[in-house]
C-alpha positions, 0 to 999 in steps of 0.5 A, a space after each residue: 896354655 889354659 884359658 889363655 894363661 901359660 903355665 910352666 911348672 918347670 921353672 923356678 925363677 928367683 926374681 920376686 916379681 917373676 915368682 910372683 907371677 908364677 904363683 898366681 899362674 900356678 894358683 889359676 892353674 890349680 883351680 881350673 884343671 879340676 873343672 877342665 878334667 870334670 867336663 872332660 870325663 863327663 863328656 868323653 869321646 864328645 867335643 866341649 860344647 862351649 868355650 871355656 875361656 869365653 864363658 869365664 869371661 862373660 861370668 866375670 863381667 856380670 859378677 863385676 857388675 852385680 857382685 856375688 850375691 846380686 848375681 842369680 843363677 838365672 843371671 849366669 845362665 843368660 850371660 853364659 848361654 849354658 844350661 843349668 846342667 852344663 854350668 854345674 858339669 863344668 864348674 861345679 856350682 856358682 861359687 866355683 865359677 866365681 872363683 875362675 872369674 875372680 882369678 881371671 880378673 886378677 891375672 888381667 889386672 896384674 898383666 895390665 899393671 906390669 905393662 903400665 910400670 914398664 911403659 916408662 923410660 924410667 921407673 917413675 915414669 911407669 909409676 906415673 903412667 900406672 896412677 894415670 891409668 887408675 885415675 882413667 879407669 874411674 871414669 864414666 860407666 866403667 868406673 862406677 863398677 869399681 874394682 871387682 877385687 875390692 867389691 869382692 873383699 867387701 862382700 866375701 873376704 871375711 867369711 870365705 877362705 878361697 876368696 880372702 886367699 886371692 884377695 891377699 894375693 892380689 894386694 901382696 902382688 901389687 905391693 911386689 911390683 911396686 917395691 921393685 919399681 920404687 927400688 929402681 926409682 931410687 936407684 935412678 935418683 928420682 925417689 926420696 932416698 929416705 923413703 922405704 920402698 916397702 911402706 911406700 908400696 903399701 901406701 900406693 896400693 891403699 891409694 889406688 884401690 881406695 881411689 876406685 871406691 871413692 870415684 864411684 861416689 861421683 867425685 870430680 876426676 880433677 880431684 883424683 888427678 890432683 891427688 895423684 899429683 900430690 902423691 908423686 910430689 911427695 915421693 920425689 921431694 
């Protein structure tokens, strides 16, 4: 177990969804372990002076609120309650800490997506719950922060390969989950049999992540709900 994320290097699932979940676990594992080893080597024989998981969570929150460029080193030191030396020893630099924060956000977002898609008695009911969840997350102060992945994609993905690979993985993992759900919905007779699950999954990713952006401008929630109903209707009609 690494920072609350389970990693099983022995399993090789054949199910596409499980393969996707294992891949993100391995990606996070590989990105975190060098930093943990660095802390261990430099502080050999001494207990760690801070909680790694909590530190990454605090960093994620401030990056999410202010963006990468808008978050200064003093901001991070204040948020994490670390000294400059401890932060550099544990994470290398601001960018190293940001990657771990982004990994954390991705893992949590995919876990929530899995829970919502599995919450209904049918695949379509789960999809509706997922879309309603997205609408709910666009409300209030939290909604104005938007999606960290989308914000990061706009800010860094074009010139940061490490960030770009994570963004691409996240959107791909979303599509994988939606494809599986949509195929189930077709088998259950709730999805138009003429629709392509792969193409429709891509539409859903674009719609839901775009919704996070549009709602940041203050668009009324009823319009978002109407848009969701219209999209669901087009899938089932």
